[in-house]
C-alpha positions in Angstrom: -0.2 -0.4 0.0 1.0 3.3 -0.9 0.7 7.0 0.1 -2.4 7.1 -2.3 -3.9 3.8 -1.0 -3.8 5.1 2.3 -5.4 8.3 1.6 -8.1 6.5 -0.5 -8.9 4.6 2.6 -8.9 7.2 5.0 -11.1 9.6 2.7 -13.7 6.9 2.2 -14.2 6.4 6.1 -13.8 9.7 6.8 -17.0 10.4 4.4 -18.3 7.5 5.9 -17.8 8.4 9.3 -19.8 11.5 8.9 -22.7 9.6 7.0 -22.9 7.7 10.3 -23.2 11.0 12.6 -26.1 11.9 10.3 -28.4 9.1 9.3 -31.2 8.0 11.5 -29.9 3.8 12.9 -29.8 1.7 10.5 -32.0 -0.7 9.8 -31.6 -3.6 12.4 -33.0 -6.1 9.8 -30.6 -5.3 6.6 -27.7 -5.0 8.8 -27.8 -8.3 10.6 -28.2 -9.3 6.7 -25.1 -7.7 6.1 -23.8 -9.0 8.3 -23.8 -12.5 7.9 -22.8 -12.1 4.0 -19.7 -10.3 5.3 -19.4 -13.6 7.6 -19.9 -15.3 4.9 -17.5 -13.5 3.0 -14.8 -12.0 4.7 -13.0 -10.0 2.2 -16.1 -7.9 0.6 -15.6 -4.6 2.2 -12.5 -4.8 1.2 -13.8 -5.0 -2.8 -16.5 -2.7 -1.5 -14.1 -0.1 -1.1 -12.6 -0.5 -4.0 -15.3 0.1 -5.9 -16.7 3.0 -3.7 -13.7 4.8 -4.3 -13.4 4.2 -8.2 -17.2 4.7 -8.6 -16.7 8.1 -6.6 -13.6 8.8 -8.8 -15.7 8.5 -12.2 -18.7 10.5 -10.7 -15.8 13.4 -9.9 -14.6 12.9 -13.7 -18.0 12.1 -15.0 -19.1 16.2 -12.6 -15.6 17.3 -14.7 -16.7 16.4 -17.6 -19.9 18.3 -17.7 -18.9 21.2 -16.2 -16.8 21.4 -19.1 -19.5 20.2 -21.7 -21.4 23.0 -19.6 -18.9 26.4 -20.0 -18.5 25.4 -23.5 -22.5 25.7 -24.5 -22.4 28.5 -22.5 -19.2 30.1 -25.2 -20.9 29.2 -27.6 -23.9 30.9 -27.4 -22.0 34.0 -26.7 -19.7 33.7 -29.6 -21.8 35.4 -32.8 -22.9 33.5 -35.1 -21.5 34.5 -38.7 -21.7 32.9 -42.1 -24.9 31.6 -44.2 -26.4 28.5 -45.0 -23.3 27.0 -46.4 -21.1 28.3 -44.6 -20.1 25.8 -42.5 -19.3 23.5 -45.4 -16.6 25.3 -46.2 -15.4 26.1 -42.8 -16.5 29.9 -42.4 -18.2 31.0 -39.3 -17.6 28.3 -36.7 -15.0 28.4 -34.3 -12.6 25.3 -34.4 -13.8 23.1 -31.9 -11.7 22.3 -28.4 -10.3 18.6 -28.3 -12.0 17.9 -25.0 -9.9 16.8 -21.8 -10.1 13.7 -20.8 -10.9 12.4 -17.3 -8.1 11.9 -14.9 -6.5 8.4 -14.4 -6.7 6.2 -11.8 -3.8 6.7 -9.8 -1.9 3.7 -9.5 -0.1 2.3 -6.6 2.2 -0.2 -6.4 1.9 -3.4 -8.3 -1.5 -5.4 -6.1 -1.8 -2.4 -4.0 -5.5 -1.3 -2.7 -5.6 1.0 -6.4 -4.4 -1.0 -8.4 -7.0 -3.4 -8.0 -10.3 -1.0 -7.0 -10.1 -0.9 -11.7 -10.6 -4.2 -12.3 -13.5 -4.6 -9.1 -15.1 -2.2 -10.5 -15.0 -3.8 -14.2 -15.9 -7.1 -12.5 -18.3 -5.9 -10.5 -20.5 -3.7 -13.6 -20.0 -6.2 -15.6 -21.6 -9.0 -13.5 -24.2 -6.4 -13.3 -24.7 -5.9 -16.9 -24.7 -10.1 -17.4 -27.6 -10.1 -14.8 -29.0 -7.8 -17.0 -28.7 -9.5 -20.1 -30.4 -12.5 -18.9 -33.2 -10.7 -17.0 -34.0 -9.2 -20.6 -33.4 -12.5 -22.3 -35.8 -14.3 -19.9 -38.6 -11.0 -20.5 -38.0 -11.5 -24.1 -38.8 -14.6 -24.2 -42.1 -13.8 -22.7 -42.6 -11.5 -24.8 -41.8 -13.2 -27.9 -44.9 -15.6 -27.4 -47.1 -13.0 -27.8 -48.0 -11.9 -31.5 -47.7 -8.1 -32.7 -51.0 -6.9 -34.0 -51.9 -7.6 -37.3 -51.6 -3.7 -39.0 -55.4 -2.7 -41.0 -54.0 -2.9 -44.9 -54.5 0.8 -46.5 -57.0 1.6 -48.8 -55.6 1.9 -52.4 -55.4 5.5 -53.3 -56.8 5.1 -56.9 -53.2 5.7 -58.3 -52.8 4.0 -61.6 -48.8 2.8 -61.9 -48.8 1.1 -64.7 -44.7 1.8 -64.5 -44.9 4.1 -67.4 -43.6 8.0 -67.7 
């Protein structure tokens, strides 16, 4: 574990401490269920912490991207709209577009460190969720596939004589 790993974990637990102070009492049944799940899977909190850290970084990157796009839109609305109908084809009237800034890469710790495996853990969780949704969609699709679609009513002949001649 390196400094970045330690800082990410400490930040997560500081936020959890704040949430615990501000939130009402936990649901006892849910709390017990989670405790039982952790007893069966003692490594779960580690992987959950990795997933939360990656998701927070993704949300921060998305917020930064949204802010940049909003600023770009505001700037485009303020800029004078020059040129005519075809000016866009020939490069007139539009300011050149700047390249969009890329999100911050995930800090990499030492090989095998906490953050080094965080992206892989988050992708595994997301992949599992996508797979579950796909399987659920397949079963829902079979139920819907058994229903025959309503036949479309035939349109009346509008009376055009199309003999194929000009």
